[in-house]
C-alpha positions, 0 to 999 in steps of 0.5 A: 830344317828339322821336325823331330830331328828329321830334315824337311822342306815344306813342299815336294813331289811325292816319291815315285809319283810325279803327278802328286805334290806333297806339303805339310798341312800347316792347319794341324800344326803344332798338335799333329804332323800331317802331309796333305797331297795336291793332285790338281790345280783346284787342289792347289787353290784349296791349299792356298786359300784354306791355308794348308800352306801359307807364307808368301814364298811357299804360296808362290811355289805352291801355285807354281806346282799348281800350274804344273799339275794343270798340264795333266788336266788338259783334255783337249776340249778347249784351246790350250792357251785359254785353258792355261790362262784360266788355270792361272787366273784361278790360282791368282784369285786365291790370296790377293795380297801376297805378290809372290803368288802372281809372280810365280803363276805368271812365270810358269804360265808363260814358260808353259806357253813358250814351250807348249809344243815340247813332247816332254812338256810336263817334265820340262815344266817340273824342272822349272818349278823345282828351279824356282823352289831352289831359288827361294831356298837360296834367297832365304839362306842369303837373307839369313847371312845378311841378317846375322850381321845385325844380330851380331852387331847387337851382341857385340855391343851388348854382350848378353842375350839378344831379345828379338820380337817377331810377328806371325810366321815368317819361318821355314814353314812359310818359306820352304826352308830357313825362312825370312825373318827367322833365317838370321835367328837360326844362323845366329843360334847355330853360331852360338850367339845367345838369342831369345825370341818374343813370339807374337801369338798373331791372332786370329789364326795364331800363326805365331803361337802355333807355327813360329813357336813350333819350328823354333822349339824343334830347332831348340831356339829359346822363345816365349809366346806373348799376346799380340798386345804385349810387344809395346810394354816389352819395348818400353822396358828395354826387353826388345833389342830388335824387331824383324818381320816378313812381308807379303808385298813391298812396294817400290818405295818400301811400304810393307804389307804383312800380317795384320798387327805389324804396323802397330809393332812398327809404331812401337819400335819407332817410339822406343828407338828399336830397330825394325827390319823387314826380311824378304826375297826379291820375289816379294817386291812389287815394283809396279806399286808406289803407295802401299796404303792406297795400292795394295789390295788387303785380303778380308778373310772369313769372320769365323776365323775371329769369332772361333778359336781352335785348339787341342782338348782331350787329344782332339782338335776342337773349335769353340765360339769365343764371341756373342752369337749376335756380334759381328766380326771383321777379319782384315788379313794384312796391314801396311807399314809405311816405309818411314817406320822401317829401319831396313829391308833385308834381302838376298842381295843385302840390306837397304833402306826402305826407300826407292833409291836404295831399293833400286841400288840393290835391284837396278834391273827394275829401273823404269 
């Protein structure tokens, strides 16, 4: 996708130096565009934990690159498999909710151990990581094609601008390219279907106001930023035609973990008979889990993200305190939307109901 008219992806190997991974520093957007360099596994851990990178697909690919970089850190002081397993454990501990992270780490870890005797191991692993990256991009584009049909159908019935509400950032910044929830929007916009996006600010880190709005603006997609509590009012007054969000982990029965506040949007959509879709690649499914409410680990982040607010003032990015000094703050990163509230899941293999039977219809290889 584009920033100031130039094509970008969110992660890549630095030109001329295959020991450096470069990413867009999402902590600085939309105020500054900066490149962050990762040269070690611990650097990848920092980037994931501190949200230099965020979004389930990008987190997974960043972790895969982190496993690749670990090959340059091995000094022979310990058993190689033990070393690789330790690096994998460090990466998996950074963000517990997003399943793509563990999926990618395990895939690359096993690939390294299976091929550890190769003389060209680093080059061989890098090719595998790049393959994983390209696969995620292709998933997003296919999600866009399937989701486009939903928007086209609404436009054919309405023959007016299609108003879409989204929560957090499930755009190309979160997914290397295209995005999940935003991919159908970009496809529709490029087909000249009139669309308008209601962008939840997504407290406490404002990924909607800062990131979704930024990338929509760079692509020229009409959008309006709203406080998180506004969506229900808009739905009651028929100002929303469709809700589409991403996912950090979706269980085998269709329960969806996504950024905190998603559940409330699903309830409002259900109450107002508005379709609520979740867009996700197959790497976001967790077929080992059946009950999202009891089984999905919910990350609790630093309370400072709630008690403080970051913004631009006089040309400088500043952080200010917004709550009383003696008050406590809780910061749950995600909530779980039960499958019964989900109209459908948009995947790279098509659209299915949020039910075990229909999910396995698209992904039969996960039958137990």
